[in-house]
N, C-alpha and C positions, 0 to 999 in steps of 0.2 A: 212320311218323308222318304226321300230316296236315300239309298245307302251312303252315297258320298256326303250328303248333308248330315246324316246321323253321325257318321264317323268323325267328320270335321268338327261338329259341335262338341263331341265328346273330348276331342283333343284340346280345343280352345278352352273348354271348361276346366280341364285338368291343368292347363297352364295358367289359369287365373287371369286371363286377359280380360280387361274391362273395356277395351276399345280395340277395334280391328278395322283395317283398311282392306276391303275385298276388291280384288282385281280379276277380271274375267275376259276371255276372248269371245269371238262370235259364236263358237260352238258350245260354250258352257254357260250361256246367259241364263238358261232355265235353272240350273243348279245354283248359280250365284244369287239369283233373286230369292230362291227358296232359303238359302243360307242367311241372306240379309234379313228376311222376315223372321226366321227362327231365332237368330241372335237378338233381334230387337225384343222378341217376346220374353226372353230370359234376362233382359236388362243389360245386355252388352252393347255399348254404343258402337256403331259401325257406319262407315261410309263405303260407297260402292262406285267403282269406276271401270269403264271399259279399258282394255289394255292400251289402246291408242291415246287415251286421255291422260295416262300416267307420264307426265313430263317433269322436267326439272323444276319448272316454276310451280307446278301443282304440288310437288313434294315440299317446296319452300312454304307454300300456303298452309300445308298441314303442320309445319313447324310452329306456326303462329296461332294455332287453335288449341283448345283443351283436349286434343285428341289423344295425347300421349298416355300410356300406362305409367311411365316414369319419365323424368326429365331426359330429353334427347333420345328417347327410345320410341320407335314406331314398330308396330306388329302388323304383318301382312298375311293375308290368305289369298293365294293365287290359284285360280282354276283355269286350266288351259289345256290345249291339245299338246301331245308329245312334241311335235315338230316345232311348235311356236315356243314352248318352254325353254328349249335349248338357247335360242337367240335372246329371249326376254331376260332370263336370269343372268346372262353374261353382262348386260348393260341396260337395266330397266330405266335408268336416268343417268345424267352426267354426275358422277361422284369423284371427279378429279380433285386435285389438291387446291385448286383455286377457290372452291367452295368448301370451307372447313366443316360446316355442319353436315352437308350431304356426304362428304368424305367419311365423317365419323359413323355414318350409317352402315358402312362396311362391317363395323364391329357391333354397333348398338341396335341394329334392326333385327327383327325375328321374322323368318319367312317359313310359312307352312304352305307347301305347294301340293295341290292335288292334280296329278297328271292323268289325263284321259287319253288312252291310246289303244290301238289295235295291233300294233307291231309287237313281235316277241323279241326283237333284237335291240335291247336297250343297254346291253352290258358295256359296250365300248364307251358310251357317254358317262355312265355312272362311275366308271373306273377312272377315266382320264378327263376330268372336268376342268374347265377354266373359270368357274364361278369364283368371284372374289369375295363374296359375302361370307362371314364367319358362321352364321347361324342359319342354316337352311335344312329343313326336314321335308322329305318327299313321301307322298302316299300315292301308289299306282292304282288307277282304276282302269281295269281292262274291260273295254266296252265291246270287245269281240265276243263271239259265241263259241261254245265248245268247252267241255269239261277239262280237257288237257291244259288249255291256256289259262283257265281260271285257277286251276291247281298250281300252275307255275308262278303266277303273280300274286296269289294270296299267301302262298307259303304256309298254309295250314292243312293239316291232315284231313280235317272235316270240311275244308273248303268254305269256311264262314268267317274269315278275318283277312285283314290287310296288314302288310308289314309297314313299319315306320322306319325310314332310312335317314340318317343324319350324316352330314359331311364331316369326316374326321381325318386327322393325319394318320398315315399308315407307317409301318416300320421302314419302308423304302423312301421315306421323306416325301411322299406324294399324298395329295388329298383325294379321298374317294368316299363314296356313300357306304355307310355301314349300318346294318339293322340294329336298332336300339329297342324295339318292342313291337307289339301288335295291337291293333284295335279291331274288335269284333263288330260284326254287322249290327249287333244289338246295342252298341255304344260302350261296352266294357273294354278296359285296357289291360294289357299284360306287358309291362315294361321290364327290360333287362338293364336299362341305363336311363339317365335323364334324357329328355328329347333334345335339348340343346346343351350338350356337355361343354361346348367350347366357351361358354360364358365363364367357366372357372379358369380358363387359360389365358387371361389377359388379352393381349393384342394378337395372339395366335401367329407369331412370327412375322407380323407385318413389318415391312421395311420403312423406317422413318428417314427421310432425307434431312441430314443434320449439317448445319453450317457452323464453322468455328474458325478462330484465329489463335495463333500461339500467344500466350501471355504467361510468363513464369510467375509463380510455380503452379498455376491452375492448369494450363495447357502448354505442353512443350514436346519437342520431338526428341526421342531417345537417339543419341548419336550412334549407338551400336545397332539397334534393331530398326531404326528409322520409323518407329511407330510412335503414336502419340501417347503421352503419359501425363500425369498430374492429377490433382484432386478432382477437378471437374470431369476428367476422363474416367476416373474411378467411379464417380457418381453416375455417369452415363452407363458404364458397364453394369453397375449394380441395379439401376433402374431397368435396363434391358433384360436382365435376368429375372427380376421380380415381376415385371409386367409382360414378359415374354414377347419382346419385339427385337428386331434387328435394326441396324442403322448403317447408312452410307455417309461418310464424312466428305464435305466439300468446303471450299473457301469462297468468300464473296469475290466476285470478279474484280472489284476495285480495291480489295484488300483493306477495307475500312470497317470500323465498328458500327458507325451509323449516327449521322446527324441530319437534321431536317433543313430543307431550304425554306425560303420565305413562304412558299405555297404548300408547305408541309409534305413535301416529297422527300423521303428519306433515302440515304445511300447505305452502303455497307450491309452488314448482316441484318440490321433492323429494316433496311429497305427490302431485303429478301423476304422477311416476314410480312411486310406491308403488301408486297406484290404476290404473296402466297406461293413463293417459289420453293420454300423449304417448310418442313413440318416442325422443326425444333432448332434451337441454337444452343450448342454446348460450349459456351465460353463464359468467362466471369463478367457478365453484364450486370450493371448496377441498376437497381430499381429507381426510376425517376418518373415524375408526373408526366413529363412530355413524352417519354418513351412509351408510357402506358396508353397513349393514343393510338399506337400501331401494334402493340404487343400485350399479351397477358402474361404476367410474371407469376411463377409458382411461389410457394413458400420459400423464404430466403434460407439458404443452407450455409451462409457464412457472413459474419459481420466484419467488414473491413474498416480501417481507419485511413485518414488522409494525412499528408505531411508535405513539408517543403524541404528539398535537399539542396544544399549549397556546398561549395568547396570551403574547407576550413580556412578561416583567415589566419594570416601570419600573426602569431601572438607576441606581444611586447613584454620583455622581462625587466624593463627599467622601473616599473612601479611596484615590483613585488614587495619592497620594504614597507610600503604604505597600504598595500591591498588588504591586510588582515582586518583593519577596522574601517568602519564607515566614515566618510569625510566629516559627518556631523559629530562623530565622537571626538575626532581630533580638534574640531572647533570648540567643543564644550570643554575639553581638557585644557586647551589653550586659554580659554577665558577663565577657567577655574584657577589656574596657576597665579596670575597677577591679583585676582580678587582675594584668594586665601593669603597671598603674600602681604597684601595691604592690611588685611585683618590681623595677621600675626604681628606685623610691624606695629600697629596701633596698640594691640594688646600688650606687647612687650615694652613699648616706649612709655605709655601713659598709665601703666599698671602701678597703683600705689604700693604694690609689693616691693618695688625696687627703689622707693624714695630714700631709704636709709643707706643705700649703697653710694659711698662717696666717689666722685669722679667717674660716674658710670658712663657718661657720654664720651669719655676718652677711651673707653674699652670697647673693642669689637664684640658684637653680639647680635642677637635677633632683634634688638631695638633699633638696629640700622636696617633700612629697607633692602639694601643690596645683600646683606648677610641673610636676611629672611628669604629673599628670592632664591639665592643659590642653595640654601638648605632645602627648600621645598622642591626645587628642580632636581637636586641630588636624590631626594626621596623617590621621584619618578623613575630614576635610574637605579633605585635600590641601593644608594650610596649614603644618603644623608649628609651630615656636615659635622664640624667640630664644635659648634655652639649648640647648647641644649637649653630649652626653656626651663626656668625654675618655678614660674608661677603656675597655679592650677589652671588658669585660663589658657595659657600658652601650651601646657602639656595636653590638655583636653583636645584642643584644636589640632595639635600635631599628631596625636594618636589616631584621630579619625582620618587625618590626611594620609597617614601611613597605611591604614586599612584600604583606603581608596586607591592608593598607588599599587598595593599588592594585587588587588582585584584587576586593575587595568593591565598591569605588567604580565601577570600570569595568563590572562585571557589572550593578550596579544601574542605572547610566546607560543601558546598552544595553537592558535589559529595560524600563526606564521609558519609553523612546522607543517600544518596541513596544506598551506599554499605552496610550500616548496616541494611536497611529495605528491600532491594531487594536481593533475592538469586542469587548469581553469581555462575554458574556452569563452572568450568574450565575442559574442556573435553580433553582427551588424543590426539584427532585428530578431524578435522573438515570436512574432505572430503575423497574421495577414495584414493587420493595420500597419505594423512596422515596415513590412515589405513595400506596400504602396506609397509609404511616406518618404522612403529614402530615394536617392537619385543615382546611386552607384550601380546597383544590380538591375539587369533586365530579368524578365521572368516569362515562362511559357508553360504549356501543358501538352499532353498527347492529343493531337488533333483527332476529330471525329470520335471522341470518347465522351463519357458522361460528364467529365469536367468542362469540356467545351459547351455542352448543352446547359449545364447548371449556370456557368458564368454568363453565357450569352443571354439567357432568359431571366436571370435574377433581377429583382428590383432593389435588393439590399445595397446600400452605398458602397461598402467595402468590395463586394463582388463586382459591382459595376466598374469600380476603379481598376480592379484586377483585369477585367475583360477589356476595358479601354486601353490599358497598358499593353496587353497582348496584341490587340488589334493594331496599335501604333507600331510596336516592335515588328510585327509580321510584315509590314510594308517594306521594311529594309532588310529583314531577315526572316524569310518564310519558314526556316527550320524551327522557330519557336512554337509552331503548331505541327511539327512532324509527328506522325502517328507511330513512329519507331521509337520505343523507349530507350533503346541503346544510343540513338542519336542524341536524345535529350541528356543522357548521362555524360556523353562526350562533351557536350556544351557546358555542363556543370563543371567538369574537371578542367575546362579551359579557363574558368574563373569569371567572376562578376556575373553569374547567371544562376537563377533559382528555378527549379523544376517542381511543379505541383503535381503530385500523383498519389498512388496508393501506398500506404506505409509498408506493406509486405514487400513490394518490389523495391522500394527505396532501401529497406534494410538489407535486401539481397545485394544491391549495388554497393553498399558500404562494406559488406562482407568481402567483396572482391577488391575494394580499394578503400583504405582507411583514411584517405585524405579528404573525406567528405563528412558532413554532419547533417542530421535530420532534425528539423524543427517541427514539433508536433502541432497539428491543427485539428484536434479532436472535435472541437465545436464548429468546424467549418461546414460539414454536411454529413449526415449519416449515410454510410455506404453499405447497402444491403445487397448481397450478390444472390441472384436467383437464375433459374432457367426460363427464358422467354418462349412462348408459343404464339401462334397467330391470334389476332383478336377474336374474341368470342369462341375460343376453342372449347369444345365439350370435354377435352381431355385434361383440362386444367385441374379439376378437383382430384382426378386420379393421380396425376403426377405429384400434386401438392401433398396428398395423403401419404404417398410412398416416401417422399422426402422427409416428412415429419417422422415417419417410422424409422427411417435410416438415421436421422439425428438422434432419436431417442435410444437407439442401440449403441451409440458411441462410435459409429463407423467413421464419422467425419474426423474425430480426433485420431483415430487409427491411421487414416489416410494422410493426415497432416504429419504424423511421425514418419510415414513412409515417403512422402513426396516433398515435404517442406525442406528447404535448405538447412544444412547443419550450421550452427553458430560458428563464425570464424574467430580468429584471434584478433578481434578488433572490437572495441567497445563502441556500440552504435549510439549510446546515450550521451548526452551533453552534461558532463560533470562540472559542477560549479561549487567550489567551497563557499560556505556561507560567510558573508561579510557581516561583522558584528555591528549592530545599530545602537542608537542611543537608548532605545527601550530595553536592550539587553543589559545596559549598565545603569539603569535608573536607580537601582538600590544603592549603588556606590555613590551616586550624586546625592541621594537622600541622606546617606550616612555622613557625607561631607557637610550637608546643611545642618544635620543634627549636631555635628561637632561644632559648627559655628554658633549655634544656639546655646549649647552647653558652655562653650568658651565665653560667650557674652554673659551668661548667668554667673559663671565663675568670676568674671571680671567685676560684675556688679557686687557680688558677694565680697570679693577682696576689697573693693573700693569702700563698701559699707563697713567691713571689718576694720579697715585702716582708719576710717573716719571715727569709728567708735573708739578704737584704740587711742587715736590722737586726742579725742575728747576726754577720755578717761585720764590720760597722762597730763593733759593741760589742766584738768580739774584738780588733780592731785598736786600739781605744781602750784596752782593758785592757793590751795588750802595750806600747803606748806609755807608759802610766803606769808599768808595771814598769821599763821602760828608764830613765825619768826618775828614779824612786826609786833605782835602782841607781847612776845617775850621781851623784846627790846624796850617796849614801853613800861 
């Protein structure tokens, strides 16, 4: 085999390439064919193309074969003359931003280039190159004659090896070829560094065109430095440091986040991704199934909640006296009072315990219905009355009633204090269903955001009603779909308007103005915030893995402490003192029932005891009469 073939096979074998794309020009066809046959013999799959056959479409076809050594990676061996290599390596195919996979080959491809030349003046090109590929290694084959030239380009004292040069960054921030080792004519290697060291350096300072829009607290402009800040910006900075890339920030021309038209043409930042105008979006975009048709989302880096913000309604203080108890409690107490009054009246009036009391009906007491009523009513006010039951039945019933009254009164008193000291906000609705059911409030959301996408495409009844309402309101008031959240907050503060948005932003708005309240809608839709890349981006896994590593280190929480707004002197939660229901008082009612039963049993006992006593007395009287009659006889 010729020396070029031997040396190239040695390097390919060292790199453990299992598949190779061989490219050659007209002058190196012989060497290329030899290399193709030799690689096939050692089990390395390879394809061979003339240089003019290497087109963008041909590269795309390679992507759909089992040619790759690893996913999204293609390895090339190029054999060409010196003059042709300069032009070919600068632009072997179209790797512009429009084609995501071909563009990724700037980083993921490996190029081993054998240059055949006769010229001795190659220094200018190797120092000041404009090659955009990250991983390019050169091996010079001087085909001219003369020992002086051979010694110059082999760079070996015994003139029996070739240098391997790899493109690296220099101290002056320029890329140039640097010798990383030597390959001898017998195929042995002597390496001073790995052949493709740039693999370890991420994206090698590649510039990513990044689109964004301000949205506090994720992305905002510092009023002092006029630079972007926020949690998403901190994440972008950390990713650029870890993955070794730079970025240029731009805005979408229409200033929108991105929604689709009827023919699935997107606007805003998502439209830029769909048209391949940007490489990345650094904004708090929420993952959604419809958005995933035009973008690939990384691992989520924040879980957001949704909410509805409204202006606090004017609170009425006229019902504070009756607010501590549930209306059903008042109803049950109101029913209990006449029922217990009637029972006490019957127990006291017809109890045989009082039959020996002369003129009892002329005396005021609990055997009169009115006296029983006012006594029991006074017990509810912890006052009682002047009349006291003397019978066991009456006393049992009254003792249970008193316990019942004590429970009711003490609970009412404690809850009444809470209602006087704690603000109770009575909201016009408490969820999405309540919002669409009422007729007073209009509602809206930030246009061209994920909320519009979710509501417009949802088949759930509540969401369809929400969107139908927004669509109807938008006809007369286009601002209900304003993409400016500040405009939405101004509408909320104007009254009778509800804004549906992200909970973090709504809490920030309340921190600036305490005249609003947030209604939580945590079950509305899961909001997972991630970084979107163009569809089918080979960089998705790389970015996702780094984001997971960043989350695991706790940097997200650190950035939240740094960029999240500090809590204001305004309570963002809706505080509602608990209204006591019947179930909370059921034991008191059970006690009253037990008292009634014990009183009935006592009444029966007293009745039986009285009858027995009357029977005993009557019997003695009869016996006494018999004795008297017998004596007289």
